[in-house]
PyMOL Python script that loads the backbone (N, CA, C, O; Angstrom):
from pymol import cmd

cmd.read_pdbstr("""\
ATOM      1  N   MET A   1     -40.381  38.158  30.333  1.00  0.00           N
ATOM      2  CA  MET A   1     -41.417  38.142  29.455  1.00  0.00           C
ATOM      3  C   MET A   1     -42.248  39.200  29.689  1.00  0.00           C
ATOM      4  O   MET A   1     -42.548  39.523  30.838  1.00  0.00           O
ATOM      5  N   ALA A   2     -42.706  39.853  28.596  1.00  0.00           N
ATOM      6  CA  ALA A   2     -43.494  41.136  28.924  1.00  0.00           C
ATOM      7  C   ALA A   2     -44.987  40.534  29.278  1.00  0.00           C
ATOM      8  O   ALA A   2     -45.474  39.534  28.752  1.00  0.00           O
ATOM      9  N   PRO A   3     -45.538  41.265  30.170  1.00  0.00           N
ATOM     10  CA  PRO A   3     -47.045  40.892  30.759  1.00  0.00           C
ATOM     11  C   PRO A   3     -47.928  41.076  29.494  1.00  0.00           C
ATOM     12  O   PRO A   3     -47.669  41.896  28.613  1.00  0.00           O
ATOM     13  N   THR A   4     -49.111  40.145  29.485  1.00  0.00           N
ATOM     14  CA  THR A   4     -50.147  40.358  28.714  1.00  0.00           C
ATOM     15  C   THR A   4     -51.126  41.285  29.180  1.00  0.00           C
ATOM     16  O   THR A   4     -51.056  41.814  30.290  1.00  0.00           O
ATOM     17  N   LEU A   5     -52.065  41.500  28.330  1.00  0.00           N
ATOM     18  CA  LEU A   5     -53.162  42.601  28.853  1.00  0.00           C
ATOM     19  C   LEU A   5     -53.930  41.705  30.163  1.00  0.00           C
ATOM     20  O   LEU A   5     -54.192  42.151  31.280  1.00  0.00           O
ATOM     21  N   LEU A   6     -54.145  40.571  29.740  1.00  0.00           N
ATOM     22  CA  LEU A   6     -54.938  39.806  30.942  1.00  0.00           C
ATOM     23  C   LEU A   6     -54.064  39.641  32.082  1.00  0.00           C
ATOM     24  O   LEU A   6     -54.655  39.403  33.136  1.00  0.00           O
ATOM     25  N   ASP A   7     -52.656  39.715  32.140  1.00  0.00           N
ATOM     26  CA  ASP A   7     -51.817  39.501  33.249  1.00  0.00           C
ATOM     27  C   ASP A   7     -51.777  41.063  33.736  1.00  0.00           C
ATOM     28  O   ASP A   7     -51.386  41.158  34.899  1.00  0.00           O
ATOM     29  N   ILE A   8     -52.038  42.091  33.219  1.00  0.00           N
ATOM     30  CA  ILE A   8     -52.068  43.385  34.013  1.00  0.00           C
ATOM     31  C   ILE A   8     -53.470  43.526  34.686  1.00  0.00           C
ATOM     32  O   ILE A   8     -53.579  43.958  35.833  1.00  0.00           O
ATOM     33  N   ILE A   9     -54.491  43.160  33.962  1.00  0.00           N
ATOM     34  CA  ILE A   9     -55.782  43.201  34.358  1.00  0.00           C
ATOM     35  C   ILE A   9     -55.836  42.354  35.878  1.00  0.00           C
ATOM     36  O   ILE A   9     -56.296  42.791  36.933  1.00  0.00           O
ATOM     37  N   HIS A  10     -55.271  41.128  35.653  1.00  0.00           N
ATOM     38  CA  HIS A  10     -55.317  40.298  36.928  1.00  0.00           C
ATOM     39  C   HIS A  10     -54.680  40.949  38.017  1.00  0.00           C
ATOM     40  O   HIS A  10     -55.256  41.150  39.087  1.00  0.00           O
ATOM     41  N   GLU A  11     -53.297  41.344  37.735  1.00  0.00           N
ATOM     42  CA  GLU A  11     -52.394  41.969  38.785  1.00  0.00           C
ATOM     43  C   GLU A  11     -53.104  43.377  39.547  1.00  0.00           C
ATOM     44  O   GLU A  11     -53.140  43.626  40.752  1.00  0.00           O
ATOM     45  N   LYS A  12     -53.614  44.137  38.470  1.00  0.00           N
ATOM     46  CA  LYS A  12     -54.050  45.448  39.089  1.00  0.00           C
ATOM     47  C   LYS A  12     -55.546  45.430  39.555  1.00  0.00           C
ATOM     48  O   LYS A  12     -55.966  46.320  40.294  1.00  0.00           O
ATOM     49  N   GLY A  13     -56.314  44.446  39.134  1.00  0.00           N
ATOM     50  CA  GLY A  13     -57.842  44.322  39.428  1.00  0.00           C
ATOM     51  C   GLY A  13     -58.342  45.015  38.036  1.00  0.00           C
ATOM     52  O   GLY A  13     -57.623  45.726  37.334  1.00  0.00           O
ATOM     53  N   ARG A  14     -59.677  44.689  37.770  1.00  0.00           N
ATOM     54  CA  ARG A  14     -60.276  44.913  36.539  1.00  0.00           C
ATOM     55  C   ARG A  14     -60.365  46.470  36.384  1.00  0.00           C
ATOM     56  O   ARG A  14     -59.923  46.929  35.332  1.00  0.00           O
ATOM     57  N   SER A  15     -60.859  47.291  37.263  1.00  0.00           N
ATOM     58  CA  SER A  15     -60.904  48.595  36.951  1.00  0.00           C
ATOM     59  C   SER A  15     -59.440  49.387  36.988  1.00  0.00           C
ATOM     60  O   SER A  15     -59.341  50.275  36.141  1.00  0.00           O
ATOM     61  N   LEU A  16     -58.549  49.229  37.662  1.00  0.00           N
ATOM     62  CA  LEU A  16     -57.316  49.653  37.692  1.00  0.00           C
ATOM     63  C   LEU A  16     -56.728  49.312  36.488  1.00  0.00           C
ATOM     64  O   LEU A  16     -56.270  50.147  35.708  1.00  0.00           O
ATOM     65  N   GLY A  17     -56.723  47.966  36.284  1.00  0.00           N
ATOM     66  CA  GLY A  17     -55.986  47.370  35.086  1.00  0.00           C
ATOM     67  C   GLY A  17     -56.219  48.034  33.844  1.00  0.00           C
ATOM     68  O   GLY A  17     -55.298  48.521  33.189  1.00  0.00           O
ATOM     69  N   LEU A  18     -57.669  48.080  33.422  1.00  0.00           N
ATOM     70  CA  LEU A  18     -58.284  48.633  32.354  1.00  0.00           C
ATOM     71  C   LEU A  18     -57.872  50.231  32.175  1.00  0.00           C
ATOM     72  O   LEU A  18     -57.590  50.720  31.081  1.00  0.00           O
ATOM     73  N   SER A  19     -57.882  50.935  33.375  1.00  0.00           N
ATOM     74  CA  SER A  19     -57.518  52.212  33.496  1.00  0.00           C
ATOM     75  C   SER A  19     -55.723  52.578  32.805  1.00  0.00           C
ATOM     76  O   SER A  19     -55.286  53.416  32.016  1.00  0.00           O
ATOM     77  N   TYR A  20     -55.175  51.587  33.508  1.00  0.00           N
ATOM     78  CA  TYR A  20     -53.789  51.502  33.149  1.00  0.00           C
ATOM     79  C   TYR A  20     -53.432  51.257  31.706  1.00  0.00           C
ATOM     80  O   TYR A  20     -52.705  51.986  31.032  1.00  0.00           O
ATOM     81  N   ILE A  21     -54.077  50.051  31.272  1.00  0.00           N
ATOM     82  CA  ILE A  21     -53.962  49.916  29.500  1.00  0.00           C
ATOM     83  C   ILE A  21     -54.410  51.138  28.963  1.00  0.00           C
ATOM     84  O   ILE A  21     -53.623  51.653  28.170  1.00  0.00           O
ATOM     85  N   SER A  22     -55.699  51.879  29.229  1.00  0.00           N
ATOM     86  CA  SER A  22     -56.102  52.602  28.365  1.00  0.00           C
ATOM     87  C   SER A  22     -55.348  53.840  28.469  1.00  0.00           C
ATOM     88  O   SER A  22     -55.270  54.492  27.428  1.00  0.00           O
ATOM     89  N   GLN A  23     -54.662  54.391  29.713  1.00  0.00           N
ATOM     90  CA  GLN A  23     -53.764  55.477  29.666  1.00  0.00           C
ATOM     91  C   GLN A  23     -52.465  55.258  28.707  1.00  0.00           C
ATOM     92  O   GLN A  23     -51.997  56.140  27.987  1.00  0.00           O
ATOM     93  N   HIS A  24     -52.031  54.110  28.806  1.00  0.00           N
ATOM     94  CA  HIS A  24     -50.825  53.663  27.992  1.00  0.00           C
ATOM     95  C   HIS A  24     -51.243  53.576  26.463  1.00  0.00           C
ATOM     96  O   HIS A  24     -50.451  54.033  25.638  1.00  0.00           O
ATOM     97  N   LEU A  25     -52.104  53.173  26.153  1.00  0.00           N
ATOM     98  CA  LEU A  25     -52.689  53.244  24.821  1.00  0.00           C
ATOM     99  C   LEU A  25     -52.942  54.544  24.420  1.00  0.00           C
ATOM    100  O   LEU A  25     -52.551  54.826  23.287  1.00  0.00           O
ATOM    101  N   LEU A  26     -53.480  55.381  25.040  1.00  0.00           N
ATOM    102  CA  LEU A  26     -53.681  56.867  24.825  1.00  0.00           C
ATOM    103  C   LEU A  26     -52.379  57.561  24.542  1.00  0.00           C
ATOM    104  O   LEU A  26     -52.245  58.259  23.537  1.00  0.00           O
ATOM    105  N   ARG A  27     -51.271  57.348  25.551  1.00  0.00           N
ATOM    106  CA  ARG A  27     -50.236  58.004  25.488  1.00  0.00           C
ATOM    107  C   ARG A  27     -49.238  57.479  24.285  1.00  0.00           C
ATOM    108  O   ARG A  27     -48.334  58.206  23.874  1.00  0.00           O
ATOM    109  N   GLY A  28     -49.451  56.269  23.798  1.00  0.00           N
ATOM    110  CA  GLY A  28     -48.914  55.724  22.576  1.00  0.00           C
ATOM    111  C   GLY A  28     -49.439  56.288  21.340  1.00  0.00           C
ATOM    112  O   GLY A  28     -48.714  56.650  20.413  1.00  0.00           O
ATOM    113  N   ARG A  29     -50.695  56.356  21.340  1.00  0.00           N
ATOM    114  CA  ARG A  29     -51.300  57.151  20.301  1.00  0.00           C
ATOM    115  C   ARG A  29     -51.039  58.499  20.173  1.00  0.00           C
ATOM    116  O   ARG A  29     -50.686  58.823  19.039  1.00  0.00           O
ATOM    117  N   LEU A  30     -51.109  59.457  21.057  1.00  0.00           N
ATOM    118  CA  LEU A  30     -50.812  60.875  21.117  1.00  0.00           C
ATOM    119  C   LEU A  30     -49.117  60.863  20.689  1.00  0.00           C
ATOM    120  O   LEU A  30     -48.835  61.734  19.866  1.00  0.00           O
ATOM    121  N   ASP A  31     -48.107  60.101  21.085  1.00  0.00           N
ATOM    122  CA  ASP A  31     -46.912  60.057  20.616  1.00  0.00           C
ATOM    123  C   ASP A  31     -46.555  59.834  19.029  1.00  0.00           C
ATOM    124  O   ASP A  31     -45.713  60.406  18.336  1.00  0.00           O
ATOM    125  N   VAL A  32     -47.385  58.922  18.738  1.00  0.00           N
ATOM    126  CA  VAL A  32     -47.300  58.391  17.340  1.00  0.00           C
ATOM    127  C   VAL A  32     -47.744  59.581  16.519  1.00  0.00           C
ATOM    128  O   VAL A  32     -47.013  59.988  15.616  1.00  0.00           O
ATOM    129  N   ARG A  33     -48.985  60.202  16.801  1.00  0.00           N
ATOM    130  CA  ARG A  33     -49.621  61.334  16.120  1.00  0.00           C
ATOM    131  C   ARG A  33     -48.638  62.485  16.043  1.00  0.00           C
ATOM    132  O   ARG A  33     -48.471  63.058  14.966  1.00  0.00           O
ATOM    133  N   GLN A  34     -47.966  62.859  17.154  1.00  0.00           N
ATOM    134  CA  GLN A  34     -47.049  64.023  17.276  1.00  0.00           C
ATOM    135  C   GLN A  34     -45.868  63.623  16.114  1.00  0.00           C
ATOM    136  O   GLN A  34     -45.529  64.344  15.176  1.00  0.00           O
ATOM    137  N   ALA A  35     -45.424  62.492  16.388  1.00  0.00           N
ATOM    138  CA  ALA A  35     -43.988  62.239  15.311  1.00  0.00           C
ATOM    139  C   ALA A  35     -44.619  62.342  13.892  1.00  0.00           C
ATOM    140  O   ALA A  35     -43.938  62.912  13.039  1.00  0.00           O
ATOM    141  N   HIS A  36     -45.849  61.852  13.537  1.00  0.00           N
ATOM    142  CA  HIS A  36     -46.317  61.829  12.234  1.00  0.00           C
ATOM    143  C   HIS A  36     -46.350  63.255  11.833  1.00  0.00           C
ATOM    144  O   HIS A  36     -45.747  63.667  10.842  1.00  0.00           O
ATOM    145  N   THR A  37     -47.153  64.100  12.716  1.00  0.00           N
ATOM    146  CA  THR A  37     -47.203  65.410  12.175  1.00  0.00           C
ATOM    147  C   THR A  37     -45.998  66.225  11.909  1.00  0.00           C
ATOM    148  O   THR A  37     -45.887  67.020  10.976  1.00  0.00           O
ATOM    149  N   HIS A  38     -45.006  65.932  12.903  1.00  0.00           N
ATOM    150  CA  HIS A  38     -43.875  66.507  12.569  1.00  0.00           C
ATOM    151  C   HIS A  38     -43.238  66.079  11.307  1.00  0.00           C
ATOM    152  O   HIS A  38     -42.713  67.000  10.682  1.00  0.00           O
ATOM    153  N   SER A  39     -43.159  64.924  10.791  1.00  0.00           N
ATOM    154  CA  SER A  39     -42.528  64.509   9.532  1.00  0.00           C
ATOM    155  C   SER A  39     -43.322  65.180   8.511  1.00  0.00           C
ATOM    156  O   SER A  39     -42.728  65.709   7.571  1.00  0.00           O
ATOM    157  N   VAL A  40     -44.654  65.223   8.583  1.00  0.00           N
ATOM    158  CA  VAL A  40     -45.574  65.622   7.524  1.00  0.00           C
ATOM    159  C   VAL A  40     -45.004  67.178   7.282  1.00  0.00           C
ATOM    160  O   VAL A  40     -44.617  67.580   6.184  1.00  0.00           O
ATOM    161  N   LYS A  41     -45.022  67.954   8.462  1.00  0.00           N
ATOM    162  CA  LYS A  41     -44.589  69.513   8.182  1.00  0.00           C
ATOM    163  C   LYS A  41     -43.505  69.523   7.619  1.00  0.00           C
ATOM    164  O   LYS A  41     -43.443  70.338   6.698  1.00  0.00           O
ATOM    165  N   GLN A  42     -42.254  68.701   7.879  1.00  0.00           N
ATOM    166  CA  GLN A  42     -41.147  68.779   7.317  1.00  0.00           C
ATOM    167  C   GLN A  42     -41.099  68.294   5.828  1.00  0.00           C
ATOM    168  O   GLN A  42     -40.127  68.549   5.118  1.00  0.00           O
ATOM    169  N   ALA A  43     -41.984  67.715   5.461  1.00  0.00           N
ATOM    170  CA  ALA A  43     -42.168  66.985   3.979  1.00  0.00           C
ATOM    171  C   ALA A  43     -42.979  68.074   3.064  1.00  0.00           C
ATOM    172  O   ALA A  43     -42.854  68.190   1.845  1.00  0.00           O
ATOM    173  N   ILE A  44     -43.699  68.723   3.773  1.00  0.00           N
ATOM    174  CA  ILE A  44     -44.651  69.633   2.893  1.00  0.00           C
ATOM    175  C   ILE A  44     -43.764  70.354   1.812  1.00  0.00           C
ATOM    176  O   ILE A  44     -43.971  70.094   0.626  1.00  0.00           O
ATOM    177  N   GLY A  45     -42.915  71.129   2.124  1.00  0.00           N
ATOM    178  CA  GLY A  45     -42.068  71.841   1.168  1.00  0.00           C
ATOM    179  C   GLY A  45     -41.436  71.208  -0.054  1.00  0.00           C
ATOM    180  O   GLY A  45     -40.979  71.854  -0.997  1.00  0.00           O
ATOM    181  N   SER A  46     -41.454  69.554   0.070  1.00  0.00           N
ATOM    182  CA  SER A  46     -40.912  69.063  -1.173  1.00  0.00           C
ATOM    183  C   SER A  46     -42.281  68.475  -1.950  1.00  0.00           C
ATOM    184  O   SER A  46     -42.175  67.983  -3.073  1.00  0.00           O
ATOM    185  N   TRP A  47     -43.432  68.554  -1.337  1.00  0.00           N
ATOM    186  CA  TRP A  47     -44.637  68.029  -1.993  1.00  0.00           C
ATOM    187  C   TRP A  47     -45.125  69.013  -3.194  1.00  0.00           C
ATOM    188  O   TRP A  47     -45.624  68.573  -4.230  1.00  0.00           O
ATOM    189  N   HIS A  48     -44.939  70.278  -2.958  1.00  0.00           N
ATOM    190  CA  HIS A  48     -45.426  71.288  -3.707  1.00  0.00           C
ATOM    191  C   HIS A  48     -44.287  72.341  -3.866  1.00  0.00           C
ATOM    192  O   HIS A  48     -43.511  72.541  -2.933  1.00  0.00           O
ATOM    193  N   LEU A  49     -44.182  73.035  -5.083  1.00  0.00           N
ATOM    194  CA  LEU A  49     -43.475  74.153  -5.445  1.00  0.00           C
ATOM    195  C   LEU A  49     -44.199  75.407  -5.050  1.00  0.00           C
ATOM    196  O   LEU A  49     -45.150  75.760  -5.747  1.00  0.00           O
ATOM    197  N   PHE A  50     -43.857  76.097  -4.030  1.00  0.00           N
ATOM    198  CA  PHE A  50     -44.537  77.134  -3.450  1.00  0.00           C
ATOM    199  C   PHE A  50     -43.724  78.521  -4.042  1.00  0.00           C
ATOM    200  O   PHE A  50     -42.506  78.702  -4.026  1.00  0.00           O
ATOM    201  N   ASN A  51     -44.764  79.430  -4.562  1.00  0.00           N
ATOM    202  CA  ASN A  51     -44.241  80.650  -5.156  1.00  0.00           C
ATOM    203  C   ASN A  51     -45.081  81.967  -4.423  1.00  0.00           C
ATOM    204  O   ASN A  51     -46.241  82.301  -4.662  1.00  0.00           O
ATOM    205  N   PRO A  52     -44.346  82.455  -3.683  1.00  0.00           N
ATOM    206  CA  PRO A  52     -42.849  82.677  -3.356  1.00  0.00           C
ATOM    207  C   PRO A  52     -42.600  81.229  -2.504  1.00  0.00           C
ATOM    208  O   PRO A  52     -43.459  80.569  -1.919  1.00  0.00           O
ATOM    209  N   SER A  53     -41.411  80.999  -2.603  1.00  0.00           N
ATOM    210  CA  SER A  53     -40.943  79.921  -1.744  1.00  0.00           C
ATOM    211  C   SER A  53     -41.100  80.004  -0.218  1.00  0.00           C
ATOM    212  O   SER A  53     -41.047  81.123   0.291  1.00  0.00           O
ATOM    213  N   LEU A  54     -41.277  78.990   0.515  1.00  0.00           N
ATOM    214  CA  LEU A  54     -41.464  78.952   1.957  1.00  0.00           C
ATOM    215  C   LEU A  54     -40.268  79.514   2.817  1.00  0.00           C
ATOM    216  O   LEU A  54     -39.166  79.123   2.435  1.00  0.00           O
ATOM    217  N   THR A  55     -40.275  80.199   3.701  1.00  0.00           N
ATOM    218  CA  THR A  55     -39.168  80.512   4.274  1.00  0.00           C
ATOM    219  C   THR A  55     -39.416  80.065   5.979  1.00  0.00           C
ATOM    220  O   THR A  55     -40.539  79.669   6.291  1.00  0.00           O
ATOM    221  N   ALA A  56     -38.566  80.130   6.811  1.00  0.00           N
ATOM    222  CA  ALA A  56     -38.610  79.886   8.281  1.00  0.00           C
ATOM    223  C   ALA A  56     -39.346  80.804   9.080  1.00  0.00           C
ATOM    224  O   ALA A  56     -39.748  80.481  10.198  1.00  0.00           O
ATOM    225  N   ASP A  57     -39.561  81.986   8.560  1.00  0.00           N
ATOM    226  CA  ASP A  57     -40.530  83.008   9.113  1.00  0.00           C
ATOM    227  C   ASP A  57     -41.999  82.391   9.154  1.00  0.00           C
ATOM    228  O   ASP A  57     -42.614  82.169   8.111  1.00  0.00           O
ATOM    229  N   LYS A  58     -42.543  82.118  10.453  1.00  0.00           N
ATOM    230  CA  LYS A  58     -44.058  81.429  10.337  1.00  0.00           C
ATOM    231  C   LYS A  58     -44.957  82.603  10.131  1.00  0.00           C
ATOM    232  O   LYS A  58     -46.160  82.351  10.067  1.00  0.00           O
ATOM    233  N   SER A  59     -44.548  83.925  10.008  1.00  0.00           N
ATOM    234  CA  SER A  59     -45.429  85.037   9.674  1.00  0.00           C
ATOM    235  C   SER A  59     -45.774  85.118   8.205  1.00  0.00           C
ATOM    236  O   SER A  59     -46.559  85.976   7.802  1.00  0.00           O
ATOM    237  N   THR A  60     -45.297  84.384   7.528  1.00  0.00           N
ATOM    238  CA  THR A  60     -45.425  84.335   5.990  1.00  0.00           C
ATOM    239  C   THR A  60     -45.850  82.987   5.585  1.00  0.00           C
ATOM    240  O   THR A  60     -45.794  82.634   4.407  1.00  0.00           O
ATOM    241  N   ARG A  61     -46.255  82.254   6.490  1.00  0.00           N
ATOM    242  CA  ARG A  61     -46.820  80.887   5.955  1.00  0.00           C
ATOM    243  C   ARG A  61     -48.149  80.905   6.140  1.00  0.00           C
ATOM    244  O   ARG A  61     -48.705  81.992   6.292  1.00  0.00           O
ATOM    245  N   GLY A  62     -49.005  79.507   6.161  1.00  0.00           N
ATOM    246  CA  GLY A  62     -50.414  79.423   6.269  1.00  0.00           C
ATOM    247  C   GLY A  62     -51.266  80.259   5.523  1.00  0.00           C
ATOM    248  O   GLY A  62     -51.024  80.233   4.316  1.00  0.00           O
ATOM    249  N   PHE A  63     -52.358  81.126   5.936  1.00  0.00           N
ATOM    250  CA  PHE A  63     -53.120  81.883   5.147  1.00  0.00           C
ATOM    251  C   PHE A  63     -52.558  83.227   4.806  1.00  0.00           C
ATOM    252  O   PHE A  63     -53.186  84.026   4.111  1.00  0.00           O
ATOM    253  N   HIS A  64     -51.319  83.484   5.318  1.00  0.00           N
ATOM    254  CA  HIS A  64     -50.549  84.695   4.990  1.00  0.00           C
ATOM    255  C   HIS A  64     -49.769  84.220   3.685  1.00  0.00           C
ATOM    256  O   HIS A  64     -49.260  85.136   3.038  1.00  0.00           O
ATOM    257  N   HIS A  65     -49.639  83.236   3.318  1.00  0.00           N
ATOM    258  CA  HIS A  65     -48.880  82.657   2.093  1.00  0.00           C
ATOM    259  C   HIS A  65     -49.734  82.640   1.019  1.00  0.00           C
ATOM    260  O   HIS A  65     -50.733  81.958   1.248  1.00  0.00           O
ATOM    261  N   PRO A  66     -49.701  83.223  -0.244  1.00  0.00           N
ATOM    262  CA  PRO A  66     -50.892  83.039  -1.259  1.00  0.00           C
ATOM    263  C   PRO A  66     -50.933  81.661  -1.861  1.00  0.00           C
ATOM    264  O   PRO A  66     -52.007  81.379  -2.391  1.00  0.00           O
ATOM    265  N   ASP A  67     -49.859  80.610  -1.897  1.00  0.00           N
ATOM    266  CA  ASP A  67     -50.340  79.423  -2.285  1.00  0.00           C
ATOM    267  C   ASP A  67     -50.617  78.570  -1.311  1.00  0.00           C
ATOM    268  O   ASP A  67     -51.282  77.583  -1.625  1.00  0.00           O
ATOM    269  N   CYS A  68     -50.196  78.723   0.065  1.00  0.00           N
ATOM    270  CA  CYS A  68     -50.555  77.891   1.241  1.00  0.00           C
ATOM    271  C   CYS A  68     -52.088  78.156   1.345  1.00  0.00           C
ATOM    272  O   CYS A  68     -52.859  77.198   1.398  1.00  0.00           O
ATOM    273  N   GLY A  69     -52.595  79.595   1.380  1.00  0.00           N
ATOM    274  CA  GLY A  69     -53.801  80.101   1.762  1.00  0.00           C
ATOM    275  C   GLY A  69     -54.829  79.529   0.799  1.00  0.00           C
ATOM    276  O   GLY A  69     -55.989  79.353   1.171  1.00  0.00           O
ATOM    277  N   ARG A  70     -54.359  79.190  -0.632  1.00  0.00           N
ATOM    278  CA  ARG A  70     -55.299  78.533  -1.419  1.00  0.00           C
ATOM    279  C   ARG A  70     -55.474  77.288  -1.392  1.00  0.00           C
ATOM    280  O   ARG A  70     -56.513  76.789  -1.824  1.00  0.00           O
ATOM    281  N   LEU A  71     -54.272  76.413  -0.768  1.00  0.00           N
ATOM    282  CA  LEU A  71     -54.486  75.153  -0.474  1.00  0.00           C
ATOM    283  C   LEU A  71     -55.422  74.881   0.834  1.00  0.00           C
ATOM    284  O   LEU A  71     -56.258  73.982   0.910  1.00  0.00           O
ATOM    285  N   LEU A  72     -55.147  75.743   1.751  1.00  0.00           N
ATOM    286  CA  LEU A  72     -55.919  75.552   3.054  1.00  0.00           C
ATOM    287  C   LEU A  72     -57.156  76.108   3.059  1.00  0.00           C
ATOM    288  O   LEU A  72     -57.886  75.774   3.993  1.00  0.00           O
ATOM    289  N   CYS A  73     -57.675  77.044   2.073  1.00  0.00           N
ATOM    290  CA  CYS A  73     -59.032  77.516   1.954  1.00  0.00           C
ATOM    291  C   CYS A  73     -59.935  76.366   1.702  1.00  0.00           C
ATOM    292  O   CYS A  73     -59.603  75.488   0.906  1.00  0.00           O
ATOM    293  N   PRO A  74     -61.131  76.327   2.384  1.00  0.00           N
ATOM    294  CA  PRO A  74     -62.243  75.363   2.139  1.00  0.00           C
ATOM    295  C   PRO A  74     -62.611  75.521   0.801  1.00  0.00           C
ATOM    296  O   PRO A  74     -62.443  76.590   0.213  1.00  0.00           O
ATOM    297  N   ALA A  75     -63.139  74.459   0.238  1.00  0.00           N
ATOM    298  CA  ALA A  75     -63.550  74.291  -1.285  1.00  0.00           C
ATOM    299  C   ALA A  75     -64.843  75.207  -1.518  1.00  0.00           C
ATOM    300  O   ALA A  75     -65.032  75.668  -2.644  1.00  0.00           O
ATOM    301  N   ILE A  76     -65.679  75.459  -0.544  1.00  0.00           N
ATOM    302  CA  ILE A  76     -66.890  76.236  -0.652  1.00  0.00           C
ATOM    303  C   ILE A  76     -66.501  77.632  -0.940  1.00  0.00           C
ATOM    304  O   ILE A  76     -67.325  78.285  -1.580  1.00  0.00           O
ATOM    305  N   TYR A  77     -65.340  78.248  -0.569  1.00  0.00           N
ATOM    306  CA  TYR A  77     -64.887  79.382  -0.681  1.00  0.00           C
ATOM    307  C   TYR A  77     -63.947  79.672  -2.007  1.00  0.00           C
ATOM    308  O   TYR A  77     -63.235  78.786  -2.480  1.00  0.00           O
ATOM    309  N   ASN A  78     -64.015  80.948  -2.535  1.00  0.00           N
ATOM    310  CA  ASN A  78     -63.152  81.226  -3.576  1.00  0.00           C
ATOM    311  C   ASN A  78     -61.846  82.037  -3.099  1.00  0.00           C
ATOM    312  O   ASN A  78     -61.944  83.221  -2.774  1.00  0.00           O
ATOM    313  N   TRP A  79     -60.733  81.413  -3.074  1.00  0.00           N
ATOM    314  CA  TRP A  79     -59.609  82.036  -2.422  1.00  0.00           C
ATOM    315  C   TRP A  79     -59.270  83.456  -3.303  1.00  0.00           C
ATOM    316  O   TRP A  79     -58.671  84.372  -2.740  1.00  0.00           O
ATOM    317  N   ASP A  80     -59.660  83.561  -4.602  1.00  0.00           N
ATOM    318  CA  ASP A  80     -59.385  84.709  -5.389  1.00  0.00           C
ATOM    319  C   ASP A  80     -60.321  85.744  -5.220  1.00  0.00           C
ATOM    320  O   ASP A  80     -60.036  86.862  -5.649  1.00  0.00           O
ATOM    321  N   ASN A  81     -61.401  85.539  -4.655  1.00  0.00           N
ATOM    322  CA  ASN A  81     -62.431  86.399  -4.439  1.00  0.00           C
ATOM    323  C   ASN A  81     -62.937  86.422  -3.009  1.00  0.00           C
ATOM    324  O   ASN A  81     -63.821  85.627  -2.693  1.00  0.00           O
ATOM    325  N   PRO A  82     -62.490  87.194  -2.205  1.00  0.00           N
ATOM    326  CA  PRO A  82     -62.792  86.944  -0.769  1.00  0.00           C
ATOM    327  C   PRO A  82     -63.955  87.617  -0.361  1.00  0.00           C
ATOM    328  O   PRO A  82     -64.233  87.489   0.831  1.00  0.00           O
ATOM    329  N   MET A  83     -64.704  88.301  -1.049  1.00  0.00           N
ATOM    330  CA  MET A  83     -66.168  88.698  -0.753  1.00  0.00           C
ATOM    331  C   MET A  83     -67.075  87.800  -1.240  1.00  0.00           C
ATOM    332  O   MET A  83     -68.281  87.991  -1.076  1.00  0.00           O
TER     333      MET A  83
END
""", "prot")
cmd.dss("prot")
cmd.show_as("cartoon", "prot")
cmd.util.cbc("prot")
cmd.orient("prot")
């Protein structure tokens, strides 16, 4: 049977137990975020038809791509008028 949080705290002591639990929760959160970010990056191309289409070359993506740049540009700025 898997130990409960109280079992871990009791076994390792309050300070070490809470630190141990905190480290594992943080690791889990970061792992999930990384997996989610990866899946979002893979799906972006199917959410919007980019013109020109996106390529594998990263130097033509982001702010260097006209459609991506427009989407990434903060709303308070006018992408079509950089001045």
